[in-house]
C-alpha positions as CSV (number, residue, x, y, z in Angstrom):
1,M,-63.2,-40.1,-162.3
2,A,-61.0,-37.1,-162.7
3,Q,-57.6,-37.1,-161.2
4,R,-57.0,-34.5,-158.4
5,R,-54.2,-32.1,-158.4
6,L,-51.6,-31.8,-155.6
7,T,-52.6,-28.2,-154.9
8,D,-56.2,-29.3,-154.1
9,F,-55.0,-30.8,-150.8
10,F,-53.5,-27.6,-149.6
11,A,-56.7,-25.6,-150.5
12,S,-58.7,-28.1,-148.5
13,R,-56.5,-27.6,-145.3
14,R,-56.8,-23.8,-145.4
15,P,-59.4,-22.6,-142.7
16,G,-62.3,-20.5,-143.8
17,P,-65.8,-20.8,-145.0
18,R,-64.9,-21.7,-148.5
19,S,-65.2,-25.2,-149.6
20,A,-62.3,-27.6,-150.1
21,S,-62.5,-27.4,-153.8
22,S,-59.5,-27.7,-156.0
23,R,-57.6,-24.5,-156.7
24,A,-58.1,-23.4,-160.2
25,K,-55.1,-22.4,-162.2
26,P,-55.4,-18.8,-163.3
27,I,-55.4,-18.1,-167.0
28,W,-52.5,-15.9,-168.0
29,S,-53.0,-13.8,-171.1
30,T,-50.7,-11.3,-172.6
31,P,-52.5,-7.9,-172.9
32,S,-52.8,-6.5,-176.4
33,P,-51.2,-3.2,-177.2
34,A,-54.6,-1.9,-178.5
35,K,-56.5,-2.4,-175.3
36,P,-55.4,-0.7,-172.1
37,E,-54.4,-2.9,-169.2
38,P,-57.1,-3.1,-166.5
39,R,-56.1,-1.8,-163.0
40,T,-55.9,-4.3,-160.3
41,S,-55.6,-3.8,-156.6
42,A,-52.1,-4.7,-155.4
43,C,-50.1,-4.4,-152.3
44,M,-46.7,-2.8,-152.3
45,V,-44.4,-5.0,-150.4
46,G,-40.7,-3.9,-150.4
47,G,-41.3,-1.6,-153.4
48,R,-42.5,-4.4,-155.7
49,R,-46.0,-4.7,-157.1
50,K,-48.0,-7.8,-156.2
51,R,-51.1,-8.8,-158.0
52,A,-54.2,-9.8,-156.1
53,R,-55.3,-13.4,-156.2
54,Q,-58.5,-14.3,-157.9
55,P,-60.9,-16.4,-155.9
56,A,-60.8,-20.0,-156.8
57,A,-63.9,-21.4,-158.4
58,P,-65.1,-24.6,-157.0
59,V,-64.8,-27.5,-159.5
60,R,-67.2,-29.9,-157.9
61,D,-69.0,-30.4,-154.6
62,E,-67.2,-33.4,-153.3
63,P,-66.6,-34.5,-149.7
64,S,-63.2,-33.6,-148.3
65,P,-60.7,-36.1,-147.2
66,A,-60.8,-37.4,-143.6
67,A,-57.8,-35.3,-142.6
68,C,-59.5,-32.2,-143.8
69,R,-62.8,-33.0,-142.0
70,R,-60.9,-33.3,-138.7
71,L,-59.3,-29.9,-139.1
72,R,-62.5,-28.1,-140.1
73,L,-63.9,-25.6,-137.6
74,P,-67.4,-26.1,-136.1
75,A,-70.3,-24.9,-138.1
76,D,-71.6,-22.5,-135.4
77,T,-68.4,-20.5,-135.3
78,V,-68.0,-20.1,-139.0
79,S,-69.1,-16.8,-140.5
80,D,-71.6,-16.4,-143.3
81,P,-70.2,-18.0,-146.5
82,G,-71.7,-15.2,-148.4
83,S,-69.0,-12.8,-147.2
84,P,-65.7,-14.6,-147.3
85,A,-62.4,-12.7,-147.1
86,A,-59.7,-13.2,-149.5
87,P,-56.7,-15.1,-148.2
88,G,-54.3,-12.5,-149.5
89,S,-56.3,-9.4,-148.6
90,P,-55.6,-7.3,-145.5
91,E,-58.9,-8.4,-144.0
92,H,-57.7,-12.0,-143.8
93,C,-56.6,-12.8,-140.2
94,S,-56.1,-15.7,-137.9
95,P,-58.9,-18.3,-137.4
96,R,-59.6,-17.3,-133.8
97,K,-60.1,-13.6,-134.7
98,K,-62.0,-14.6,-137.8
99,T,-64.4,-16.7,-135.7
100,K,-65.0,-13.9,-133.2
101,K,-65.8,-11.5,-136.1
102,A,-68.1,-14.0,-137.6
103,A,-69.9,-14.5,-134.3
104,F,-70.5,-10.7,-133.8
105,S,-71.6,-10.3,-137.4
106,A,-74.2,-13.1,-136.9
107,G,-75.7,-11.1,-134.1
108,Q,-74.5,-13.5,-131.3
109,L,-73.3,-11.4,-128.4
110,P,-71.1,-12.9,-125.6
111,R,-73.1,-14.0,-122.6
112,V,-72.3,-12.0,-119.5
113,A,-73.2,-13.5,-116.1
114,P,-75.5,-11.3,-114.2
115,Q,-73.5,-9.6,-111.3
116,E,-75.0,-9.5,-107.9
117,D,-75.3,-6.2,-106.0
118,K,-72.2,-6.8,-103.8
119,V,-69.8,-4.3,-102.1
120,P,-66.1,-4.8,-103.1
121,S,-63.8,-6.3,-100.5
122,K,-61.4,-3.3,-100.7
123,V,-64.2,-0.8,-99.7
124,T,-65.2,-3.1,-96.8
125,S,-61.6,-3.3,-95.4
126,E,-61.3,0.5,-95.6
127,L,-64.6,1.0,-93.8
128,K,-63.5,-1.5,-91.1
129,S,-60.1,0.3,-90.6
130,C,-61.9,3.7,-90.4
131,L,-64.3,2.4,-87.8
132,Q,-61.4,0.9,-85.8
133,R,-59.5,4.2,-85.9
134,A,-62.6,6.1,-84.7
135,Q,-62.9,3.7,-81.8
136,E,-59.3,4.1,-80.8
137,L,-59.6,7.9,-81.0
138,G,-62.7,7.8,-78.8
139,A,-60.9,5.7,-76.2
140,R,-57.9,8.1,-76.3
141,V,-60.2,11.0,-75.7
142,Q,-61.8,9.3,-72.7
143,K,-58.3,8.6,-71.3
144,L,-57.3,12.2,-71.8
145,R,-60.4,13.4,-70.0
146,A,-59.8,11.0,-67.1
147,N,-56.1,12.1,-66.9
148,A,-57.2,15.8,-66.8
149,Q,-59.6,15.0,-63.9
150,R,-56.8,13.1,-62.1
151,N,-54.4,16.0,-62.6
152,E,-56.9,18.4,-61.1
153,A,-57.3,16.0,-58.1
154,G,-53.5,15.7,-57.7
155,E,-53.3,12.0,-58.8
156,P,-50.5,10.7,-61.1
157,N,-51.0,10.6,-64.8
158,V,-51.8,7.1,-66.1
159,L,-51.2,8.0,-69.8
160,E,-47.7,9.1,-69.1
161,A,-47.0,6.0,-67.0
162,E,-48.2,3.8,-70.0
163,R,-46.2,5.9,-72.5
164,H,-42.9,5.8,-70.4
165,P,-42.9,2.4,-68.6
166,A,-40.2,1.8,-66.0
167,E,-37.2,0.3,-67.6
168,P,-34.4,-1.5,-65.9
169,C,-31.2,0.5,-65.4
170,G,-28.3,-0.3,-67.6
171,E,-28.1,-2.6,-70.7
172,K,-29.9,-5.8,-71.0
173,V,-28.0,-8.7,-69.5
174,P,-27.3,-11.6,-71.9
175,A,-29.3,-14.8,-71.5
176,Y,-26.3,-16.9,-70.5
177,Q,-25.9,-14.6,-67.5
178,R,-29.6,-14.2,-66.6
179,F,-30.3,-18.0,-66.6
180,H,-26.9,-19.1,-65.4
181,A,-28.3,-20.8,-62.3
182,L,-30.7,-22.9,-64.3
183,A,-27.8,-24.3,-66.5
184,Q,-25.8,-25.6,-63.5
185,P,-25.2,-29.4,-63.5
186,G,-26.3,-31.6,-60.6
187,L,-29.0,-31.0,-58.0
188,P,-30.1,-27.4,-57.4
189,G,-28.5,-25.8,-54.4
190,L,-27.2,-22.5,-53.1
191,V,-25.9,-21.5,-56.5
192,L,-24.2,-18.1,-56.9
193,P,-25.2,-15.6,-59.6
194,Y,-23.0,-15.4,-62.7
195,K,-21.5,-12.0,-61.8
196,Y,-20.7,-13.2,-58.3
197,Q,-18.9,-16.2,-59.7
198,V,-16.9,-13.9,-62.1
199,L,-16.0,-11.8,-59.0
200,A,-14.8,-15.0,-57.2
201,E,-12.7,-15.9,-60.2
202,M,-11.2,-12.4,-60.2
203,F,-10.3,-12.7,-56.5
204,R,-8.7,-16.1,-57.1
205,S,-6.6,-14.6,-59.9
206,M,-5.7,-11.5,-58.0
207,D,-4.7,-13.5,-54.9
208,T,-2.4,-15.7,-57.1
209,I,-0.7,-12.7,-58.7
210,V,-0.3,-10.9,-55.3
211,S,1.2,-14.1,-53.7
212,M,3.8,-14.3,-56.5
213,L,4.9,-10.7,-56.1
214,Y,4.6,-10.7,-52.3
215,N,6.6,-13.9,-51.8
216,R,9.6,-12.4,-53.6
217,S,9.4,-9.2,-51.6
218,E,8.3,-7.0,-54.5
219,T,6.0,-4.0,-54.1
220,V,2.6,-5.0,-55.4
221,T,0.9,-2.2,-57.4
222,F,-2.5,-2.2,-59.1
223,A,-0.9,-1.8,-62.5
224,K,1.0,-5.1,-62.1
225,V,-2.0,-7.0,-60.7
226,K,-4.3,-5.7,-63.4
227,R,-2.1,-6.9,-66.3
228,G,-1.7,-10.4,-64.7
229,V,-5.4,-10.8,-63.9
230,Q,-6.6,-9.8,-67.3
231,D,-4.2,-12.3,-68.9
232,M,-5.6,-15.1,-66.7
233,I,-9.3,-14.6,-66.9
234,R,-9.5,-12.7,-70.3
235,K,-11.8,-10.1,-68.8
236,R,-11.5,-6.5,-67.9
237,F,-10.2,-5.9,-64.4
238,E,-10.6,-2.3,-63.0
239,E,-10.4,-0.5,-59.7
240,R,-14.1,-1.0,-59.3
241,N,-13.7,-4.7,-59.1
242,V,-11.0,-4.2,-56.4
243,G,-13.5,-2.1,-54.5
244,Q,-16.1,-5.0,-54.7
245,I,-13.5,-7.4,-53.4
246,K,-12.8,-5.1,-50.5
247,T,-16.6,-5.0,-49.8
248,V,-16.9,-8.8,-49.7
249,Y,-13.6,-9.5,-47.9
250,P,-12.5,-6.3,-46.0
251,T,-9.7,-8.0,-44.2
252,S,-8.0,-9.5,-47.3
253,Y,-5.7,-6.6,-48.3
254,R,-4.4,-3.2,-47.2
255,F,-4.5,-0.5,-49.8
256,R,-2.3,2.6,-49.8
257,Q,-1.2,5.4,-52.2
258,E,2.6,5.5,-52.5
259,R,5.1,7.0,-54.8
260,N,8.8,6.7,-55.6
261,I,8.2,3.1,-56.7
262,P,10.3,1.8,-59.7
263,T,8.0,1.0,-62.6
264,F,10.4,0.7,-65.6
265,K,7.7,2.2,-67.7
266,D,7.6,5.4,-69.7
267,G,3.9,6.1,-69.1
268,I,4.2,6.2,-65.2
269,K,6.7,8.5,-63.6
270,R,8.6,7.6,-60.4
271,S,7.1,10.6,-58.6
272,D,3.5,9.6,-59.5
273,Y,1.3,8.1,-56.8
274,Q,0.3,4.4,-57.3
275,L,-2.2,2.2,-55.6
276,T,-0.2,-0.5,-53.6
277,I,-1.7,-3.7,-52.4
278,E,-0.5,-5.7,-49.3
279,P,-2.1,-9.0,-48.3
280,L,-3.1,-9.3,-44.6
281,I,-1.7,-12.5,-43.2
282,D,-1.7,-13.8,-39.7
283,Q,1.7,-13.7,-38.1
284,E,2.9,-17.2,-37.2
285,A,5.4,-18.0,-34.5
286,G,8.9,-18.6,-35.7
287,N,8.5,-17.0,-39.1
288,M,10.1,-13.7,-39.6
289,A,8.4,-13.0,-43.0
290,P,5.1,-14.8,-43.6
291,Q,4.5,-16.2,-47.0
292,L,1.3,-16.7,-49.0
293,T,1.3,-20.5,-49.3
294,A,-1.1,-22.7,-51.2
295,S,-3.0,-23.6,-48.0
296,R,-3.5,-20.0,-47.2
297,L,-4.7,-19.2,-50.7
298,L,-7.2,-22.0,-50.5
299,R,-8.5,-20.8,-47.1
300,R,-8.8,-17.2,-48.3
301,R,-10.7,-18.4,-51.4
302,Q,-13.2,-20.4,-49.2
303,V,-13.8,-17.3,-47.0
304,F,-14.5,-15.2,-50.0
305,S,-17.0,-17.7,-51.4
306,Q,-18.8,-18.0,-48.1
307,N,-19.1,-14.2,-47.9
308,L,-20.6,-14.2,-51.4
309,V,-23.1,-16.8,-50.4
310,E,-24.0,-14.7,-47.3
311,C,-24.6,-11.7,-49.6
312,V,-27.1,-13.7,-51.6
313,R,-28.7,-15.0,-48.4
314,E,-29.5,-11.4,-47.4
315,H,-31.3,-10.8,-50.7
316,H,-33.1,-14.2,-50.3
317,R,-34.3,-13.3,-46.8
318,A,-35.7,-10.0,-48.2
319,F,-37.5,-11.9,-50.9
320,L,-39.1,-14.4,-48.5
321,A,-40.2,-11.5,-46.3
322,S,-42.0,-9.9,-49.3
323,L,-44.1,-13.0,-50.1
324,T,-47.7,-13.4,-49.0
325,P,-47.7,-14.9,-46.5
326,P,-44.1,-14.2,-45.6
327,M,-41.8,-17.2,-45.1
328,V,-39.0,-17.7,-42.5
329,V,-36.4,-20.5,-43.1
330,P,-33.6,-21.2,-40.6
331,E,-30.2,-20.5,-42.2
332,D,-28.7,-23.8,-41.1
333,Q,-31.6,-25.7,-42.8
334,L,-31.6,-23.8,-46.1
335,M,-30.4,-26.1,-48.8
336,R,-31.7,-24.4,-52.0
337,W,-33.2,-21.1,-53.0
338,H,-36.9,-20.4,-53.4
339,P,-38.2,-21.5,-56.8
340,R,-39.4,-18.0,-57.6
341,F,-36.2,-16.4,-56.4
342,N,-34.3,-15.3,-59.5
343,V,-30.7,-15.7,-58.4
344,D,-29.1,-14.0,-61.5
345,E,-31.1,-10.8,-60.9
346,V,-29.4,-10.1,-57.5
347,P,-28.0,-6.5,-57.6
348,D,-24.3,-5.9,-58.0
349,I,-22.0,-5.5,-55.0
350,K,-21.3,-1.9,-54.2
351,P,-17.6,-1.2,-54.4
352,A,-15.8,0.2,-51.4
353,E,-13.8,3.4,-51.5
354,L,-10.1,3.0,-52.2
355,P,-7.4,5.4,-51.2
356,Q,-7.0,8.2,-53.7
357,P,-3.8,10.2,-54.5
358,P,-3.5,13.6,-52.8
359,T,-4.5,16.5,-55.0
360,A,-1.7,19.0,-55.5
361,E,-2.7,22.5,-56.4
362,K,-1.2,23.6,-59.6
363,T,-1.3,27.1,-61.1
364,A,-2.4,26.8,-64.7
365,T,-2.8,30.4,-65.9
366,A,-2.0,34.0,-64.8
367,Q,-5.7,34.6,-64.3
368,E,-5.8,32.0,-61.7
369,V,-2.8,33.6,-59.9
370,L,-4.6,37.0,-59.9
371,T,-7.8,35.5,-58.7
372,R,-6.0,33.7,-55.8
373,A,-4.1,36.9,-54.9
374,H,-7.3,38.9,-54.9
375,S,-8.9,36.3,-52.6
376,L,-5.9,36.4,-50.2
377,M,-6.0,40.2,-49.7
378,S,-5.8,41.2,-46.1
379,P,-8.8,42.9,-44.4
380,K,-6.7,46.0,-43.9
381,I,-6.4,46.6,-47.6
382,R,-10.0,46.0,-48.1
383,A,-10.8,48.5,-45.3
384,K,-8.6,51.1,-47.0
385,E,-10.4,50.6,-50.3
386,A,-13.7,51.0,-48.6
387,Q,-12.5,54.2,-46.8
388,K,-11.3,55.6,-50.1
389,Q,-14.6,54.9,-51.8
390,L,-16.4,56.5,-48.9
391,A,-14.2,59.6,-49.2
392,Q,-15.0,59.9,-52.9
393,M,-18.7,59.9,-52.2
394,T,-18.5,62.5,-49.4
395,R,-15.9,64.9,-50.9
396,R,-16.9,68.5,-51.5
397,P,-16.1,70.4,-54.8
398,E,-13.5,72.6,-53.2
399,Q,-11.7,69.5,-51.9
400,E,-11.9,67.9,-55.4
401,Q,-10.3,71.0,-57.0
402,R,-7.5,71.0,-54.4
403,L,-6.8,67.3,-55.0
404,E,-6.5,67.9,-58.8
405,R,-3.9,70.7,-58.1
406,L,-1.9,68.4,-55.8
407,E,-1.7,65.8,-58.5
408,R,-0.2,68.4,-60.9
409,L,2.4,69.7,-58.5
410,P,5.2,67.0,-59.1
411,E,5.3,67.9,-62.8
412,L,5.1,71.6,-62.2
413,A,8.0,71.4,-59.7
414,R,10.2,70.0,-62.5
415,V,9.2,72.7,-64.9
416,L,9.8,75.4,-62.3
417,R,13.3,74.2,-61.5
418,S,14.2,74.0,-65.2
419,I,13.1,77.7,-65.6
420,F,15.4,78.8,-62.7
421,V,18.3,76.8,-64.1
422,S,17.9,78.3,-67.6
423,E,17.6,81.9,-66.3
424,R,20.6,81.6,-63.9
425,K,19.0,84.0,-61.4
426,P,18.3,83.5,-57.7
427,A,14.9,85.1,-57.9
428,L,12.3,85.9,-60.6
429,T,9.0,87.8,-60.6
430,L,5.8,85.8,-60.2
431,D,4.4,87.1,-63.5
432,V,7.4,86.0,-65.4
433,V,7.5,82.6,-63.7
434,C,3.8,82.0,-64.4
435,A,4.1,83.0,-68.1
436,K,7.1,80.7,-68.7
437,M,5.3,77.8,-66.8
438,V,2.2,78.2,-68.9
439,D,4.3,77.9,-72.1
440,S,6.2,74.9,-70.9
441,Y,3.4,72.8,-69.3
442,H,1.6,70.3,-71.6
443,V,-1.9,71.2,-70.3
444,A,-3.4,74.5,-71.4
445,M,-3.9,76.7,-68.4
446,S,-4.4,80.4,-67.7
447,P,-1.6,82.5,-65.9
448,G,-4.1,83.1,-63.0
449,E,-4.6,79.3,-62.5
450,M,-0.9,78.8,-62.7
451,E,-0.3,81.4,-60.0
452,K,-2.6,79.4,-57.7
453,H,-0.5,76.3,-58.3
454,V,2.7,78.2,-57.4
455,Q,1.2,79.6,-54.2
456,L,0.0,76.1,-53.2
457,L,3.5,74.8,-53.9
458,S,5.1,77.5,-51.6
459,Q,2.6,76.5,-48.8
460,L,3.5,72.8,-48.9
461,L,7.3,73.2,-49.4
462,P,8.3,76.6,-47.9
463,D,11.9,75.5,-47.5
464,W,12.2,74.8,-51.3
465,L,10.1,77.6,-52.7
466,S,9.3,80.9,-51.2
467,L,7.4,84.1,-52.2
468,H,8.6,87.6,-51.3
469,R,6.5,90.8,-51.7
470,I,8.7,93.8,-52.6
471,R,6.9,97.0,-53.2
472,T,4.4,96.3,-56.0
473,D,5.9,93.0,-57.3
474,T,6.1,89.5,-55.9
475,Y,9.4,87.6,-56.3
476,V,9.8,83.8,-56.4
477,K,13.0,82.3,-54.8
478,L,13.9,78.6,-55.4
479,D,16.5,76.4,-53.7
480,K,18.3,74.9,-56.7
481,A,20.6,72.8,-54.5
482,A,17.8,70.7,-53.1
483,D,17.2,67.2,-54.4
484,L,14.4,67.3,-57.0
485,M,13.6,63.6,-56.6
486,G,13.0,64.0,-52.9
487,V,10.8,67.0,-53.6
488,T,8.6,65.2,-56.1
489,A,8.3,62.1,-53.8
490,Q,7.1,64.3,-51.0
491,L,4.5,66.0,-53.2
492,D,3.3,62.5,-54.4
493,R,2.9,61.4,-50.8
494,L,1.0,64.5,-49.8
495,A,-1.4,64.0,-52.8
496,H,-2.0,60.4,-51.7
497,V,-2.7,61.4,-48.2
498,E,-5.1,64.1,-49.4
499,A,-7.0,61.5,-51.5
500,L,-7.6,59.3,-48.5
């Protein structure tokens, strides 16, 4: 028995159709210089030539060892032994790929399960959604038609009512306030709403602060009370809450607007109005100045709580009257609220009106002053304006021309006097005077038009200016000693009267 080589074991473990024969050792021969070297297929790996392996020839057909038999692939997946691939060739691949290639080469195709004629689930869902959308659109069209018919008949629109449902006013109340009555310990009774209990706590704190300030004879202002109450209850305390307290307990305080109260603050001036609070206390015999004692504070607190319960009773009576059938419960026998009566949804208490500081009129701008002055014009001035407008509408052209000449006379009177002063003569001819006035006046005018102005001036002021006809010439004589300011003022007055 021939001894096996160590390399035969590795050849038997290599997968493939070849047998587990021993690997033959290649015969290496040195090529002779006379014969050319035969070309062999080689792969270039990293720039180095590699010779192809020669297939190993089987030495003998002997059974493989047990380990090799366990690692050998099944016979039905092995390709035809007639076409093996060289281990070192590029066609050599992994056993799984090699098995698949062998199966296809043998004509064995993979079995495919016959598919049933079914619709994909994706298409079915799309069809269902389209059908549902079509149904919704159809229902919407029917609603629109019904709403159109209701609008024609004058009925309210149902679609708009569904689109804009009635929402409660204000923000949503937190749950600890909406269900405050359900969380109260002990047996159910006439429990107050959460907001009413907060108002009762505000009244207790306000009464405490007011008693401290009132007992030491200090003026109680809202600014002082607000700061103290907010420090006690850790909640906001505004004038609205004071108005609610006044609604629940009208005879608890007296409110006034006063000023000249020392505040010792930079933000509030002494001259500003402030809301003052004075507790209303029954006058007792023998006491000059009543005090807010602890017993009085307790009594006032009880009165305030009873008034709050009475407010809730009114809403409860309205709720019982709205039931079917309506219910009537005597007030002295009512021990708890109706089970369906939501105590925490009782509406807020409407705040009462508090005294407001008087409004002082302040002039802000010049436009406001002019507007106020125009509104305060007397009826007489308005009547004169109306008369002037009426005269302008009914004035004839001759009157309009005379008014224009009257408006020019004050200036012409100054020019005329300057001419007589410069000439140093008591009288001048009318032609010379008109020519010199045309040259000195700032408006272009003909000598004939200037002569008409001089004649009008002599008619209005004959004592100051006079015309004298001597032979063929007309002489103008002027009183240079007369006051020129008085003359111009008289001419202005005449023009104003003519305009009216």
